[in-house]
Every structure is written in C-alpha cells, then in structure tokens.
N, C-alpha and C positions, 0 to 999 in steps of 0.2 A: 204331602200322603203317602210319600214312601215308606220314609221313620216311623210316620204314627203306626203301621202294619206290621212294620218291621215290630217294631217296641210292645207292642200286644201281646205278638207272637211266642217272643222270648219271654214278654214278664209273665204272662200263662205257664208256661214251660217250664221257665228255668233257661237261665243264659248259657245255651249250648253251644261251644266251639261248632262254625261249619269248617266242613275244606271243601273250596270250590275249585276241580282240579282248570279248570277254565281260567283263571283270576289269581298272577303270585302279588299278595299282603306281602312285600319286602321291605324288612329291616335291617339295617350292618353293626355290625358288632366288633369293634375294632380292641376291645378287652374282655373276653369272657371269663378274667381272676374275677376279680375284684371285687365285683358284687353276682355271683353265678348266682343265687339264692334269687337277687331283688328281678333279673331277668327272667326266670324262666316265669315267677310269680307272673309281670308284665307279660308276659306270654301269651300266659294261661290265661290270661284274663277279657285274650282278646275277642273281637265278633268272628273273625275269620282265620282260623291259624297263621301264623307267619310264618314264611322262608328267611330264614335268617343270614344273611353272610355273612360268614366267618371271617379277620383275617389275619391271615397266619402269617406272624410279621418274621421279617427279615433274621439268622441266626436263634433262631431256636429250632428245637426237634418236635418233632413230629407227635413225641410222646409226652411234650409238657402238655395237651390238649385236649387227652383223651378224654378226660376227668370232664372237665367246666363244660366240653364238647359233646360231651356222650348225654350228660344232663339238658343240654338245651335242645337234645335231641330229641328227648321225653314231650315238647310243649311246641316246637317247631319243625320245618324241614333245613334240611342244609347246602346252604353253598356254598360251597370251601374253593378261598380263592388264595393260587399255590405262592402268587411273590401279590405284594401292592407293585405299582408302575414306579416307584420312584428310586426303589433296588434293586431294580429288571438287569439296566447296568454296571452292577456290583457283583452279578457273579457272571463264573462262564458259559457257554455251550451246556457243559458235562453237567455242570453243577446245577443247570436249571431241572434240566431232564433225572440227575441224579434226585433233586430236591421232590420232583414231582412223585419218581417208583416210591420214594421212602415216606412221602402222603397218604401213599393209595397203601403202600400196604400197612399201615399202621391205621386210618381212621377211612379205610376203604368199605367197610362194612356201616360207617353210619353217619358220609358223607353223601346226600343225596344228586347234587350236580357238582360237579367242579368246574371253577374260572381256569383256563387253561392257559389267559391268555388277560392281562387290566390292564383296560387303558389305551392296548398295542399300539397303536398309531401313533401314541404321545411323541413329539420329538425332542425327547430326556431319558428314550427307554436305551438309546446306543446305537451300535452300527445295524442297520437296519436286514440285514443275512442273518445275523447274530437274530435279532429279532424274530425274524422268519424261522430258524433253528427251533430257537426256544419255541416260540406259539405251534410250527408243525410234533415237534419232536413230542411235545407234551400231548399234544391231542389225539396219538399215534399212541402211546399208552395208557391215556382214559380209555379212547375206544378201546383195546386191543380187552381191556378189564369187563367191557359190558357196561360202562359208565357212562351216564350222560354229561354232557361237556356242555359248555357254555364261555361265550367269548366275547368282551366287555370294548367295545370303541366308546373313542373321546372325540364327541363330535366341536366341532373347534371352529364354527365357517368364520365367526367372531374374536378368534386369536390365534390365530397357528401364522400369523404375522411373518415372519423373513422363510418359512420350509414349507410353502404350500405344499412340498412331497407330500406330506405327514396330514391335509388334508382330510377328511373322517374317506368322502368316496373313492379321492387317489390315488389315497393308500389302501384302501382293500381290491383295490380293483387291478392293481399290481403286486400284488404282495399273498394275497389269501389265496391258497390252492382251491382250484373247482372240487377237491377231493372235501372240503370242506363247505366251500359254498353250497354245499346239496348236500355234508353230511351234520357240519353243528344242529345239536337240540333248541341252542338258545343262542341269540346274538344279542345283547344289552347296550345302549346305549350312555354313558357319563358325560352329566353336565351340570359345570358348575355357572352360573351366573356370576359367582364373585371373580372368578378365572379368566371371564369373554365380558370385559366392558360393561359390565352392568345389562349385556346386552335378555331381553327375555321375550324368550318363543313364541311364538300366537301358539293356539291349537292349532289350526290350518297350516303355519309353516312346521311345527310338528305331525300332522296326519303327512303332508308332502317328503318327512324326515323318514317315515316310516314306511311308508308307501313305494318308495322308493331303496328300500334297504329290501323289502321284499321282495322285490326281481332276482336282488342280488341272494336272499338267501333264502330262496322259497318253500324250504322244507322247514326252516327255521321260528322256533318261535320268535315275537321280540319285546319288548317293554325297554325301559328307560332302569340302568344299572346303576346309578350312583346317583344324588344328588341332595342337596344339603347348604344352608349358608352359616354362615359365621354372626348376622346379625339379628341379636336376642328381637328388636324390634320388626324381623320379616319373617322369622321364622312359620309362625301360626298361617301369616297366609300365603307361605314359599311348598307347607303341606298342603295345604287345601287348592291350592294350584293344579300342583303335580297326582297326587294322589287321585282327584277328579275329573280329570282329565277323557273326554269323548274321543279317545281313538280309535277308528274304523277300519282300519288295516287287518285281512288274513291275518291271522295264532295272531295279533296283537293280543298279551298274555300281563302288562298293568308293573308290576315291579315295582320301581324308584327306589327302593332300598337306602332312604333317608339315613346319609350316613350318621347323625350323632347322638343316634335311637341310647344309645344306653346312658348319654349325657342327659338327653332334655326328656329319654320318658320313664326313666327307672330313677327312684319308686315309680308304681302306677300310677301315683297321686300326683304324678303332677303333671299339671293345665293340657303340656305340649301330650302327654301318652294321652289324653281322654278325646286331644284333636285330631291326630293320627287315627286312633279306634275311632270314633264318627266313618270316617272315608270310608273304614272295612264294610260297619254295619248300616252305610247309604248303600252300598254296592251292595250287599246281598238284598237287603232292604227289598225283591222283587212282588208285584200282584201278580203274577199269573205264574203257579208251583206247576212244573212240567214233570209226569208220568215218567218220561221217557224221555232223552237229546234229539234233537228235530234228527229225520233220518229219513232213506231213499230208498230207489230201487232203479237201476233199467228197465225197461217194460216195451221191447223192440223196438222202433223210432220216439220213442219215450221217455221220458225218466218222472217216474210220482214221487211224488213230496207228501209226508207226514208226522203230525206230530200230536201231542194226546194234551190235556193238563183234568188236570186235579183241581186247581182254585181259580180264580178265574175277576181277582178285587180291582173293578177300578179301570178293567181294560175293556179298550173301543177296539180295536182293531187290529189285524196281521197284515201286517208288507213281507212279503217272499219275496225275497232282492238275488239276484241272479249278479255272478262279479263279470261286469264288461270287458273287451278287450283292452280297451284303453285304460282299467287300472278305477274304473268308477265302479259305486255301484247302481244300481236298475232298479226301480220295482217293478215286478212282474204279474202280481198278482196284488189284491186286496181280500183281505176273510175278513167280514166281520166275527167279531169274537162273539162268545157264548154255545158252543156246539161241544167244545172238549174235545172231541176226534175232530182231526180235521185230514183231510185227503186235496193234495193243489198236483193237477200236471204240468208239465211245461214240456207243454208237441212237439218244439224244435228247439230242441240243446243244439249248443255250437259242435263244432268237431273239435275233439281233442278235451281239454279240463274242463269243466264246467263244476263251477261255485256258487251256495247257497246261503244265504241265512235267511233265516227269523228278524225282522224289524217288529219286536210286540208296543204298540203303542198304547199309554195311557189315556182315557177322559178329557183329562187337566192337560194334556200333551206333551206329558214327560214318557221318553222311550227306553229302553233296553232292546242287546241283540241276543239273540242265540248261538248258540254252537255254529261252525261254520262244518259244510260238507263238500266234500271233493268226487267228483264220478266224470271217467275217462272216458268219449261217447267216440265212437266211430262209428260214421252212415254207415249205413246197407251199401251190401261191397252190388256192383254193378259189372258185368259179365257180359261178353260178347264173344261169339264165336261164330262161323270157324276161324283158329288161327293158325297157319297161315290162312288166308283165304285167297277169292279169287272173284267172282260176283257180289255177292251181297255177305252181312255179315249181321247177323241175331242177337240183339239184347235181352235181356236178362235181370229182374234183381228189382226192387224198389225204385222205379223210376219218376215214382212222385215228384221228389225233391229233386230232380234233376233244369236247371230251370236251361243250357243250352250243350250244344255239341256240336264237339269242330275236332274237325281231322285239318293236321299240319303237315307240309312235306318235312323232309331232315334241310332244305332251306328254311324252313321257319315260316313257310307260306301258307294258308289256311287254303285247304282246297276245298271240304265238302266244311256246311256253316248250316246246323238246323234248330232254331229256335226254342223247338218244344221237345219232350221224348217224343222217339218211337222204338215202334218195334221190330221192323225191319229194313233195311239201310243197300240201299244199289248203291256198288261198288265199283261196279264194271269198263265205268270209263277213268277209272285212275290208272298209272303205270304200275308195274310190276317194281317193286320195294320197299323201302319203312317209312314207317310214317307211325304218327303219336294220335290217339285218340284222346280225346281232353271234355272230363264231362265238367262243369260247372254247377258246383254245388254251395255250400255256403264259402269253400273252398275248391281249388281248382284240383282234381284227380286225373293224372294223366298215365295211359295204356302206352306200352308201342305196336304194332298193327303190321304184320308182314305181308303182302301182296305178291304172289307170282304169276 
C-alpha cells in the first residue's frame, strides 16, 4: 500500500529527489574516477538523495580527488573516509594526522562528514596506542574546523578469534575517550557476513547492538557503516535485508553504505540499482504527511506534545511513546487518526531526560516512527525553612508529587518518617545536630537540615 501511494504521487508530479534529514541512504564509492558521470547519473535518479562514502586511497594526494568528488557532491552528500582500515598500520601517527589536515585543507568545503577512523577496533590496525592517537588526533582536527565527525566500528562478535580485546564493545569502552563518546556526530558499524563465519544477525540482535551503542554514545547518530557481499547470488537479498531493517533505537539513521555500489549499481540500468533504489522509495512512501516535525514543550509539571498533518491516507492511529529507563519504548497514549491537529499531555514526566516519539500505524498494520524529541524535566523544587531550625519546619512548593518525607541523623538512622506530604513538621523532640531531609518522588531528593 505504501509503495502504491508514493508511486502515484511521484508519477503525478515527476520523480523529485527527496532529502530526509532523519535517515541516511548510504552507499560507498571506492573509485570515483573511472565512471564519474555514471555515478552522478545513478545518484541523481534515486528517490532519496544518497550519502556517498568516498574511500580516499592510500598514497593518493587529496588534490587528485577534487574534480570527481566535486561532481559527485552535486548529487550526493559526501562522507570522506580519511584512510581505509587496511592501511592504517602502514602509516605513522604523525603521517595519519598530516593526511587528515591535508584532506581537510583540500576538501573541507566539499565533504559533509569526516570518517576519522575506519573499522577502528579491527585487530589488523596495529598497536592500540598508535590507533588511539590517530583516532583522537583526527577527531580533534576535524572538530577544530567545525566539521561533522564519524567513527566506524567493526562488529566482530563472531570473528575476533584470539583477540578478545578487539571485540567491539570491549575495545570501545577501553579506548574511546569520554570526549568522543559524548561528542561524535555519527557512530556507524561495519559488518561483513562473508568475514564472520557467515553469521546472519537477526533484526532483534541488531536492535540490541544499537541499543547498547546508544548508551555509550548518547548524542551520536547511529547506523550501519559498511555492508556487502561478493556472492552474486546473495547481493539482492543482502541489500533488502539490511536497507529494510526496522531499528527503533533513538538516533538510528540507517546508512548501510553498500561497499560495491560502483560495481553493482552503475550504470543505473543494472538490476541491483533498482533493488537498492526501491528500499529508499519504500522508506519515503509514508501515508501520513506532517506539516511540521513532532514537537513539544514543558508546561509547569507536565509536558505538552504536538503534531499536525496535511494528509492521512490509510492511517489508523498514533501511539505516543516514551523511552523508559530500561531502554524500551512504552506507549503512553493512543490517539485515533483523522484530527490533523494533535495535542497530548504527559502528566507525569520522569525526572531527568524524557524522550518521546510517535508510532504511526496504518489500517493494514504497517507502521512508521516520527523524529524523537528530548526534554530535561526537573521536578518542582521543595523548600523548607527555617534552616537552621529549632522547633518546627515549614514546607513549601509542589507537594503533590511527594510520596514520603524522612529525616535521618548522621548515623543514617530514620528519626522521622511521614507517609504523606504535610505543610508543617514538629522537630522539637530532635537533638541539636546535622540531619538529612529526604523527599521521595519518582526519585529521592535529599537536603541537609541543621537543628540547634
């Protein structure tokens, strides 16, 4: 149903390429010179504007890429790979950083995202200390120019053999500094079934991988950074399996970056061009058109959520979902489609970060997700006075969310335990000294109290 609707629309108005800021349709070009015109034509004909990784070859000057990459950039976003992982061990730390600076100087105005490390945890990249210096040094140079950074990891749960220290999560936790865990714009994962005992991960297993990466890289957009197979009989199945994955991790942006695009999909008359293009078309073939992204605002002790639509074809309902502390999405409210202007209230936000999204469900059971939005919610401040105190203390603020008030002494002993909010508390029986007043809301809030 989705494909039919989208096909009708583009047939009526002409095939217009779409840019989806929340989703990357990625492909890889390892040779931009041989058939630049064919690559440009293939890119120009896709439903969605692609993002093209350009593999900058070893021992090739940045100036050699200017003409071809500039042409490709007219029809695609560019992800520039500073150096393929296979060659990282062949250059010194200083040579890697000099190469980064040289490519930035030459192609900084053409490349949209810089891959500062490729398959960075691979056991073939050389001495770990050197690899970390190359990675962090390149990250610093790219960030200092105000450019976007991307790090590609190598998922190797089935293929790290005698090097457990190179297992992806182990290596990342040990070697990626906090500044990068917080500051990387993109973190992508390379995976080749051909290299890993033919292991095919299920969608649920990939979901777990990206949910775990989101914990480590909470601010980064996540996706697949490389995939591909040399088995001709498996290519179409492989493309469909990866490019059509439904991963719901916050900040998941797809990607995939089929390694063999120039061979398999250029010229665009090749059958696999049609296969990979259909995945982009189907992703964009949404029955609901939003007039503005899902958005909201904090309103006192509640959070208001809004969305509006201009068309709702085959739409059944919207599920408003909030990310739970355990990393799973939970539906807060279900709203039937047909209103076009929507307003939902979360009356009890979580303390701290609240992340929301819409799950739009069709009449035929298919569904899509909106953009995610985040709000930092702090509960209303609870105050008490006087402090220091002697006989009584008075409470002020929004007491409705307080389920329990306790006072503990310096030995951790509970000396007062109130199971409901009150305005005035008698403390005249307590000995002079330092105490802790603990308010139990969705989480505990503790404040010191001095009695004299």
